[in-house]
N, C-alpha and C positions, 0 to 999 in steps of 0.2 A: 504494500501500499504507500503511494507518495504521500513524503509528511509535510513536505515543505511545498507548498506551489506556487510559482514565480507569473505573475499575471501581468502582459504587456498590454498597453495601449496609447493608440496613435494623437493622442487629444489629452485635456486636462484634468488630475481628480482633485477635487469632487465636484466632478458634474454630470454622467453617467452612470444614469439608475438601474442599468443591467449588470454594468461592472460594480454596484455598491452591495445590490441584493445575493450577486453572487457568492464576494468573497465574504458577507456576513453571515452568507449561508456555511460556506465551508469552513471559519475559525468556528464557530457556534457549534459544528458537529465533530472540532478536535483539530483540524489541520489549522498549519501557519500559512498565511497569503501573503506577500509580497508584491509591489505593482512597481512598473516599470513606466513614466510616464512623462511628458512633457510636464516643462516649468514655463510657469509664467512669472511677471517682473514682481518684486517682492514675496516669491515664494521660498520656502522653504527647502533645501537640496534634500534631504531625510527628514522626516517625519512620518508621526503614525495619528493615521487620521478613520474612524470607528473601527480599529482593530488592524488597519492594513499596515503595513512596514513600508512606507513609499519610499522612492527614489526617482528625484524629480530630475530631468536633464535638458539641456538649452538648446531648440531648433530653431530657430528665428523668430524674431518679434515684428516684424512687420509684414505687412502684406506682399510685400515683395520676394521678401524671403520667404514666406513659403510658399509661393510661387514659384521660386525659383527650385526650394528641397521638394516641392512636389513630381514637376518635373524631373528631377535627381532621381527619385524613386521610380519615377514608371519607367524610366531607360531598363534598368537592369531586376525591379523590386526589389533592391533591397536597400534600406535606407543605412547609410553610413556614420551619423551620430548613433542610432541605436545600438547598430553593429558594433559600433566601438565600446559602448557602455555595457554590451550587454554582459562579458564574460566578466564581469567586474560586480555584476549585480549578481551573476549565477553564484559566484563565491563569499559575495559577502552575504546572503540571505541561505546558504546551502542549499539551492533550488532543485528538488525532484526534477520537475516535469513545469514545462514551460505552459500556461494557458494564454494563447494568443486574441484578443478580441478584433474579429474583423478581418480581413482581407489583404490590406496594405503589407501590415508588419510579418505576414507567417512566414515567408521566405527569407529573411533576414534570421528570424528563429529558428526556423532547420537550420542556415547552416551553421552557427552557432552551436546548438544542438548537436549537432554530429561531434563537433571536437570534444563536449564534455560529455557526451555520453548520455544523454536525459531524453526521455521525450517528450513531444510537443503535441497539444491539443487544441485546436484551431476552433475559434467560436465564431461560426456565421449567425452575424447581428443580423441581415438582410442577404439581398441576393445584389452582391456587389455592383458586379457587371452592367445589372441593368439599372440599377438607383444612379451611377453614374450617367447614364443617359438621359435620366430623366430630371435631376436636378440642377442641371446646368441651362434647363430649358427658358427660363426668365431674365438667365442673363445679355446684355447688352451690349460690354463691353468685345468689340473686334478680336482682339489681342488675347481676351480670355476665351472667348467661345473659339480661337483659332487653335491656342492649347490646349484646350479641350476636346476638339477633334484628333489633333495629332498623339496625343498622348494617354488618352483617354476615352478609347472607341470602347464596345462592348466585345466588338471579336477579340481584341487584343487581352482586356482583363476576363473575359470567358476561358481564354485558354491559358492563362494566366491560375486563375480559378483550376482547372483541370488538374496542374502539373500541384497545386498544393496540397489538393485533394487527395492523389495519390501518394505524397511524400509526407504527409504527417499521420501519426498513430492512430488519431482519433478525432472526430467532427463531433462539436458541437453545434442542433439546428435549433432555430430562435422558433419555427413551428412544422408540423406536422408536411406540409405543403414544400415546405423549402425541404424536405427531407427524400420527399419522393422526387422533386425535382434533380437532386442530387445524384440520388440514385439511378435515375434514367440519362440523364446528360454526360454521369463521368461514370460512368457503369462501378458502380461501386456496391459494395457486398453491405445489407440497409444494417446489421448490426455493429459497421465502425461508424453510426450516426446516433447520437443520443439525441434526443430533442426534450429541450429548454426551453419553455415558452417562455411569454414577458407576463407573466401574471402578476397582483398586487401581495402586498402583505393587508393582511387583515387590520393591523394599528391603520391603515389607509382613514378610515371611519374616525378614528380619534384625533384628528386633524381638531383645531376650532371652528367651529362654525359661527361664518356671519351671516346674519338674516337679513342684513340690509346691503350686501354683494352687489346686488342690481339696483339699488339708490328706488329712484322714481318709478323705473320699470319693474318692479319687484312683483308687482300684480298682472302684468302683461304674460302673453303665450311668450317664454322664451326659450330660442333654440341656441344651447349652449357647443358652441365648439372650443375646444384646448387641446393646448399643444402648438408646436410647431408648423408653422405656414409656408408649403412650396407650391413649384407645379402640381405635383402628384396629391396634392391631398383634397383637392377638390371642392375648395372653398366659391371657387368659381361658380359649379354647381348651383350650389344653394345660394348663391345671389342673382341666379338668374331663374330662379326657383320661385324667390321673389316677389320678381317680376310678374307673375301671373298670379301673384296674392292681395295685388296692394287693396284690395277691397277689406281686407281684413287689419283693420287697423292696430289691435293689440298685438300682433307676432313682429318681434325684434329678433335678430339673429346676435349673438354676439362673439367675437375673437378675441380670444386670452390668449396669449403665446408668443414666444419668439420671431418677429418678419422682420425681412431685409427689408430694405428702401426700396427693390424692386417690388418685393409681393405686397406694401405697402400703395405702392404704385401702382401696380395691378388693380387692388383692389378698390383705391378709390375710383377708377378708369372705369370697373365694372356696374360699379356702384351709379353710375351718372347715367351711363349707358342702359340697363333696366330701371330708372326713375326708382332709386332706392335710397335714397343716400341717406333718409331719417331712419330704414328699418336695421342699418348695419351699424354694427359699434365697435371701432376695433380697438380694444384695450392695450394690446400688447402686452410685453414683459411683464409676468406677476411671480412672487417668490410660490415654489414648489406646493408651500405649506396652505397657501388659497386655492390650493386646486379642488380642493374638496368642498370647497362653500361654493366655487361657479357650476360646478356639476352636481351638487345637492340643492341648489336651491335654483336651480334651470328647470325649465317644463320639459322638455326634450334634451337629450345630449345625444349629437348629431356628427359621424365621423362617413364624410361623405368621399371617399377615398376612391379616385381612379383606378380602374381596374387596367393593372397591367405585369410587366413579367417580373416587377419590385413590390408591389404594393401585394401582389395574391402569389407575395412567396415570405411574407411576413406577419407579423400583428404587432399593432399600437399598444403600447399598455395604457392607454387612456381606454381601453375599451372595458378593460377590467374593474378601474378606477370607477368608471360609470355604473355598470352594473353593479359594484357597493355602496352606491350614493342610495340605489331601490327607486332610482329615475328612468323610464320609457328609453328606449335608444331609436335611434333611426338611421341604418347604415346603408352603406353602398355594397352590389353583386360584389367587389372585391371577395376574391375564395374564401380566404381565413374567416372575414368579418360576417360572412354571409352565414358560413358552417357552424360557427359558433352561436351567432344569435339566432337561429332556424334552432339550433338543438338544445337551446336555453329556453328558449321563447322568450326573450326579454325584452324584443322590439320589433320592428319591421325595417324592410331590406329593399333599397329601391335597384331599378338597372345604372350603374355606375355612369354616370357623365348624361344620364338621362332628364334633364331638367322637369319636363311637367310630370314623369313617373314619381320624381322627388317630392314636387306640391301636391299632388295627391297625397302623398301618404304622411306628408305635414296637418293637411285638413283632416284624414282620418284619425290623426292623433288630437287635434284641437276641437275636435268634434263630440270625442268619446272621453271623459274623466275615465270610467270604467276601463277601458285598454289601458291608458295611460298605466292604474293604479297595477292592472295585472301584470301587465311588462316589468314594472320596473320590481314588484314583488319577484317574480320568477328572477330575476336579474343579481337581487339581493339575495335571495336563497342558492342559488347556482355559483355565488364567487365566496361568500362567508359560511355557507353550509356546504357545501357542494367540493367541486376538484377544480375550480378556476379562482385559486389564489397559491402565493407564494409557498404556505406550510407545505401544501400537497405537492407543487410541480420541482422544491428544491430536492426532494427528496429525491427524484433521479439526479440528477449532480451530482448530489453527494453516495449517494449508490454507486455511479460510476469511479468516481476516485478512492472511494475504500475499496473497490473490486478489482482496482486495475492496476 
């Protein structure tokens, strides 16, 4: 049994909720967990956070530095700075196995792990090659668009994913659909992959509830979208659907979460196009501790993802968070969302990208408190008392490491 797990994250910590949940679960199960990640200005090089022993490294602070480093990595898929620090990280924390979060750093880990004679586990948070083709859709800078076309194309990163899949010792997949894709696309044995999905800790409902979260709109029929905003998230479909619901004075749509300036501009232009400026409220970033209130005090929580190779092979944390609030869901037909919501009977499913179909689902719940209450109760039951919670899901991760 591996006793010391060294995680790699091509990002900052704390910031990634999946990393935090997995590391904490393993620590509570008796494992030692360390993390090699990026360092922001002012952060300590060595620190213990959430019980995790952190080693942070400088990889560049400006956007241009990050851009050039992205290109450097994409040339041969090896991160020079992480590679130069990884052996020292392994030695310092007596690492038995490297657990690499997402695709970019896996080859770096494999190269160093061979020298140290330790195993590598790749944790695929999403279908990364497909995600790359979607993330940049709203980027307007021609140089950035050229860079992404040359170095971050789908085929190139799919070939890399194939190499990774056959050169690591095990894979953690975020959802069943992701496992099925990897088995099919890369001719893998199913037992090489363990599914650890993005369920939520039951402690989520212990966050403080602010009943005035929506202020003067609190008595209206509130559609709530919480989380990051990007081209694949489908908020454009919601705004278009609202254009068909202008006669419903009490329906409003709140967007709470991190969004880029490009995303903010896109939302603003769509609200003008569909004449719903007064119905769409963009709150932007809010601390995670407030998300419970935004979800709980909403009339309906909505996850309107477009259906594509990215969204059909991952699942957002917010699905299970919303279920825990006891409020109904409206989700798109993106495969994992549709499967889980239909299975738990926690809400309605609309055809992804189909605004008229979405507007009909909104009206269906607007006109039936009974349906809202039933869907909400089913979601609460499935998440808090059923299997769609982190206490249940984390057992798969713990059992894998105990038996590996």
